[in-house]
RONUDO-36026 format. One record per residue (C-alpha): x, z, y; residue in one letter; residue number from 0. Coordinates in steps of 0.1 Angstrom, whole numbers. Layout:
<pts>
+-------+-------+-------+------+-----+
:     u :     w :     v : type : seq :
+-------+-------+-------+------+-----+
:     X :     Z :     Y :    a : NUM :
...
+-------+-------+-------+------+-----+
</pts>
This chain:
<pts>
+-------+-------+-------+------+-----+
:     u :     w :     v : type : seq :
+-------+-------+-------+------+-----+
: -1099 :  -901 :   992 :    x :   0 :
: -1071 :  -881 :  1004 :    x :   1 :
: -1089 :  -847 :  1009 :    x :   2 :
: -1114 :  -848 :   975 :    x :   3 :
: -1077 :  -852 :   958 :    x :   4 :
: -1063 :  -825 :   978 :    x :   5 :
: -1093 :  -807 :   961 :    x :   6 :
: -1091 :  -814 :   928 :    x :   7 :
: -1057 :  -800 :   928 :    x :   8 :
: -1066 :  -770 :   943 :    x :   9 :
: -1089 :  -766 :   913 :    x :  10 :
: -1064 :  -772 :   890 :    x :  11 :
: -1043 :  -747 :   908 :    x :  12 :
: -1068 :  -725 :   908 :    x :  13 :
: -1080 :  -728 :   868 :    x :  14 :
: -1044 :  -726 :   855 :    x :  15 :
: -1035 :  -696 :   876 :    x :  16 :
: -1069 :  -682 :   859 :    x :  17 :
: -1057 :  -695 :   825 :    x :  18 :
: -1014 :  -673 :   829 :    x :  19 :
: -1036 :  -645 :   844 :    x :  20 :
: -1055 :  -643 :   817 :    x :  21 :
: -1030 :  -649 :   790 :    x :  22 :
: -1012 :  -621 :   803 :    x :  23 :
: -1038 :  -593 :   804 :    x :  24 :
: -1045 :  -610 :   770 :    x :  25 :
: -1007 :  -606 :   761 :    x :  26 :
:  -989 :  -579 :   773 :    x :  27 :
:  -955 :  -576 :   773 :    x :  28 :
:  -937 :  -563 :   737 :    x :  29 :
:  -918 :  -532 :   747 :    x :  30 :
:  -886 :  -534 :   731 :    x :  31 :
:  -879 :  -515 :   694 :    x :  32 :
:  -862 :  -489 :   696 :    x :  33 :
:  -836 :  -483 :   671 :    x :  34 :
:  -829 :  -448 :   652 :    x :  35 :
:  -795 :  -443 :   654 :    x :  36 :
:  -774 :  -444 :   621 :    x :  37 :
:  -753 :  -413 :   611 :    x :  38 :
:  -725 :  -422 :   597 :    x :  39 :
:  -713 :  -394 :   571 :    x :  40 :
:  -672 :  -392 :   575 :    x :  41 :
:  -654 :  -403 :   541 :    x :  42 :
:  -644 :  -373 :   523 :    x :  43 :
:  -607 :  -360 :   525 :    x :  44 :
:  -586 :  -371 :   494 :    x :  45 :
:  -574 :  -343 :   472 :    x :  46 :
:  -540 :  -330 :   477 :    x :  47 :
:  -525 :  -319 :   447 :    x :  48 :
:  -498 :  -293 :   448 :    x :  49 :
:  -470 :  -304 :   425 :    x :  50 :
:  -448 :  -274 :   410 :    x :  51 :
:  -423 :  -270 :   438 :    x :  52 :
:  -385 :  -256 :   424 :    x :  53 :
:  -367 :  -235 :   441 :    x :  54 :
:  -326 :  -238 :   443 :    x :  55 :
:  -311 :  -210 :   446 :    x :  56 :
:  -275 :  -210 :   466 :    x :  57 :
:  -263 :  -173 :   450 :    x :  58 :
:  -249 :  -175 :   412 :    x :  59 :
:  -232 :  -144 :   394 :    x :  60 :
:  -192 :  -138 :   400 :    x :  61 :
:  -172 :  -120 :   375 :    x :  62 :
:  -152 :   -94 :   394 :    x :  63 :
:  -134 :   -70 :   365 :    x :  64 :
:  -113 :   -78 :   345 :    x :  65 :
:  -103 :  -108 :   356 :    x :  66 :
:  -120 :  -127 :   390 :    x :  67 :
:  -144 :  -159 :   381 :    x :  68 :
:  -165 :  -174 :   400 :    x :  69 :
:  -184 :  -191 :   372 :    x :  70 :
:  -185 :  -151 :   353 :    x :  71 :
:  -163 :  -168 :   326 :    x :  72 :
:  -134 :  -148 :   309 :    x :  73 :
:  -112 :  -153 :   276 :    x :  74 :
:   -85 :  -139 :   261 :    x :  75 :
:   -69 :  -141 :   220 :    x :  76 :
:  -108 :  -128 :   208 :    x :  77 :
:  -133 :  -142 :   225 :    x :  78 :
:  -142 :  -168 :   251 :    x :  79 :
:  -175 :  -153 :   270 :    x :  80 :
:  -197 :  -168 :   299 :    x :  81 :
:  -225 :  -151 :   317 :    x :  82 :
:  -253 :  -168 :   334 :    x :  83 :
:  -279 :  -157 :   360 :    x :  84 :
:  -314 :  -156 :   349 :    x :  85 :
:  -339 :  -172 :   386 :    x :  86 :
:  -371 :  -170 :   387 :    x :  87 :
:  -397 :  -177 :   416 :    x :  88 :
:  -397 :  -140 :   422 :    x :  89 :
:  -364 :  -133 :   424 :    x :  90 :
:  -330 :  -124 :   403 :    x :  91 :
:  -346 :  -111 :   368 :    x :  92 :
:  -331 :   -82 :   349 :    x :  93 :
:  -319 :  -102 :   326 :    x :  94 :
:  -282 :  -120 :   320 :    x :  95 :
:  -280 :  -147 :   294 :    x :  96 :
:  -247 :  -151 :   280 :    x :  97 :
:  -225 :  -174 :   258 :    x :  98 :
:  -197 :  -153 :   233 :    x :  99 :
:  -173 :  -175 :   212 :    x : 100 :
:  -149 :  -162 :   184 :    x : 101 :
:  -115 :  -174 :   188 :    x : 102 :
:  -100 :  -145 :   170 :    x : 103 :
:   -96 :  -162 :   136 :    x : 104 :
:  -116 :  -131 :   120 :    x : 105 :
:  -152 :  -123 :   117 :    x : 106 :
:  -163 :  -101 :   149 :    x : 107 :
:  -185 :   -84 :   154 :    x : 108 :
:  -209 :   -72 :   184 :    x : 109 :
:  -223 :   -38 :   182 :    x : 110 :
:  -251 :   -33 :   206 :    x : 111 :
:  -263 :    -1 :   204 :    x : 112 :
:  -225 :     9 :   218 :    x : 113 :
:  -233 :   -19 :   250 :    x : 114 :
:  -245 :    -5 :   282 :    x : 115 :
:  -247 :   -22 :   316 :    x : 116 :
:  -245 :     1 :   350 :    x : 117 :
:  -271 :    -7 :   371 :    x : 118 :
:  -264 :   -11 :   412 :    x : 119 :
:  -282 :    21 :   417 :    x : 120 :
:  -251 :    39 :   396 :    x : 121 :
:  -274 :    45 :   366 :    x : 122 :
:  -265 :    38 :   330 :    x : 123 :
:  -282 :    25 :   310 :    x : 124 :
:  -287 :     7 :   269 :    x : 125 :
:  -289 :   -27 :   264 :    x : 126 :
:  -312 :   -48 :   242 :    x : 127 :
:  -309 :   -84 :   233 :    x : 128 :
:  -333 :  -111 :   241 :    x : 129 :
:  -330 :  -126 :   202 :    x : 130 :
:  -334 :   -86 :   191 :    x : 131 :
:  -368 :   -79 :   208 :    x : 132 :
:  -380 :  -114 :   196 :    x : 133 :
:  -369 :  -109 :   159 :    x : 134 :
:  -355 :   -77 :   151 :    x : 135 :
:  -323 :   -85 :   148 :    x : 136 :
:  -306 :   -49 :   146 :    x : 137 :
:  -281 :   -27 :   165 :    x : 138 :
:  -248 :   -53 :   151 :    x : 139 :
:  -244 :   -90 :   148 :    x : 140 :
:  -214 :  -106 :   129 :    x : 141 :
:  -201 :  -142 :   144 :    x : 142 :
:  -177 :  -157 :   122 :    x : 143 :
:  -148 :  -173 :   129 :    x : 144 :
:  -152 :  -204 :   160 :    x : 145 :
:  -185 :  -203 :   155 :    x : 146 :
:  -212 :  -187 :   191 :    x : 147 :
:  -239 :  -162 :   196 :    x : 148 :
:  -259 :  -173 :   224 :    x : 149 :
:  -282 :  -147 :   238 :    x : 150 :
:  -296 :  -127 :   264 :    x : 151 :
:  -288 :   -87 :   280 :    x : 152 :
:  -317 :   -67 :   290 :    x : 153 :
:  -317 :   -32 :   308 :    x : 154 :
:  -344 :    -6 :   288 :    x : 155 :
:  -351 :     5 :   316 :    x : 156 :
:  -363 :   -27 :   328 :    x : 157 :
:  -384 :   -36 :   301 :    x : 158 :
:  -423 :   -39 :   313 :    x : 159 :
:  -445 :   -42 :   279 :    x : 160 :
:  -474 :   -63 :   284 :    x : 161 :
:  -501 :   -80 :   261 :    x : 162 :
:  -492 :  -109 :   270 :    x : 163 :
:  -472 :  -134 :   239 :    x : 164 :
:  -435 :  -119 :   241 :    x : 165 :
:  -451 :   -82 :   243 :    x : 166 :
:  -429 :   -82 :   275 :    x : 167 :
:  -418 :   -85 :   309 :    x : 168 :
:  -387 :   -81 :   329 :    x : 169 :
:  -381 :   -64 :   364 :    x : 170 :
:  -368 :   -84 :   389 :    x : 171 :
:  -350 :   -81 :   429 :    x : 172 :
:  -327 :   -46 :   407 :    x : 173 :
:  -290 :   -62 :   397 :    x : 174 :
:  -290 :   -82 :   428 :    x : 175 :
:  -292 :   -52 :   447 :    x : 176 :
:  -253 :   -43 :   443 :    x : 177 :
:  -219 :   -44 :   422 :    x : 178 :
:  -231 :   -41 :   386 :    x : 179 :
:  -210 :   -34 :   351 :    x : 180 :
:  -218 :   -44 :   313 :    x : 181 :
:  -198 :   -27 :   288 :    x : 182 :
:  -199 :   -47 :   253 :    x : 183 :
:  -180 :   -32 :   221 :    x : 184 :
:  -167 :   -55 :   197 :    x : 185 :
:  -156 :   -45 :   163 :    x : 186 :
:  -126 :   -69 :   155 :    x : 187 :
:   -94 :   -71 :   129 :    x : 188 :
:   -68 :   -51 :   140 :    x : 189 :
:   -36 :   -65 :   149 :    x : 190 :
:    -9 :   -57 :   124 :    x : 191 :
:    27 :   -45 :   130 :    x : 192 :
:    41 :   -61 :   102 :    x : 193 :
:    29 :   -98 :   103 :    x : 194 :
:    56 :  -123 :   114 :    x : 195 :
:    84 :   -97 :   110 :    x : 196 :
:   120 :  -109 :   105 :    x : 197 :
:   145 :   -96 :    87 :    x : 198 :
:   184 :  -104 :    83 :    x : 199 :
:   194 :  -118 :    49 :    x : 200 :
:   231 :  -125 :    40 :    x : 201 :
:   231 :  -154 :    22 :    x : 202 :
:   246 :  -159 :   -14 :    x : 203 :
:   270 :  -160 :   -30 :    x : 204 :
:   309 :  -156 :   -13 :    x : 205 :
:   322 :  -184 :     2 :    x : 206 :
:   349 :  -192 :   -21 :    x : 207 :
:   393 :  -197 :    -2 :    x : 208 :
:   393 :  -223 :    28 :    x : 209 :
:   354 :  -223 :    29 :    x : 210 :
:   339 :  -215 :    55 :    x : 211 :
:   313 :  -184 :    61 :    x : 212 :
:   279 :  -189 :    55 :    x : 213 :
:   260 :  -179 :    85 :    x : 214 :
:   228 :  -154 :    88 :    x : 215 :
:   194 :  -160 :    82 :    x : 216 :
:   161 :  -147 :    89 :    x : 217 :
:   141 :  -145 :    66 :    x : 218 :
:   107 :  -135 :    73 :    x : 219 :
:    89 :  -107 :    51 :    x : 220 :
:    57 :  -106 :    31 :    x : 221 :
:    29 :  -109 :    53 :    x : 222 :
:     9 :   -73 :    53 :    x : 223 :
:   -23 :   -71 :    31 :    x : 224 :
:   -37 :   -50 :    60 :    x : 225 :
:   -72 :   -54 :    63 :    x : 226 :
:   -80 :   -22 :    95 :    x : 227 :
:  -110 :   -29 :   118 :    x : 228 :
:  -108 :   -16 :   157 :    x : 229 :
:  -136 :   -11 :   183 :    x : 230 :
:  -128 :   -32 :   211 :    x : 231 :
:  -146 :   -23 :   246 :    x : 232 :
:  -146 :   -51 :   275 :    x : 233 :
:  -160 :   -40 :   307 :    x : 234 :
:  -169 :   -70 :   329 :    x : 235 :
:  -176 :   -60 :   368 :    x : 236 :
:  -203 :   -90 :   387 :    x : 237 :
:  -218 :   -97 :   413 :    x : 238 :
:  -247 :  -120 :   422 :    x : 239 :
:  -240 :  -137 :   463 :    x : 240 :
+-------+-------+-------+------+-----+
</pts>
């Protein structure tokens, strides 16, 4: 009986082994799927917007003569004047902005055709004004008492005629090569020597007996109706540093 069971078990084992081999042959092991690599494109770099850069110039325009002024300011009995430097990205422009205030108490006239500038190289040339180039203001301009003039002086040799809207451009890198001199011709009322003159006048009548003699008094003469005019040439020497 035991031998019969062993035989049965052997037969069953053989059958099971055959079925296992058959199943393996019918269904071979699947190869693992090969996943293709995914190429990820790099994200585009953010666009960099370059904004306008303001160049700060440490140089300034200084007045050397007739008086020294670090701010290039001048004043006398006729005018109060201020000059400035004009800087662009390329450097110092051949253009001098100026402000003139009339403090004379009378009308003054700027005679542009008699004004000039001596360049650092030594050559003296005429000047044109920025307003004159734009609007054709002529060769002279009058300024009433207590009034102002805002303009800019440009050496005629440093004007570059172009097809731009303004019609011209100016050079750079010329006036900062050394000291330069501007001559301004201004017509004003001439000083009258008779104004505010004083004369001694004896008081009348004569003192009576026993009274003190009257004192002498200074009486102003009648002011002179003088309308003479004179031209004054102001010489300003500058340097950029």
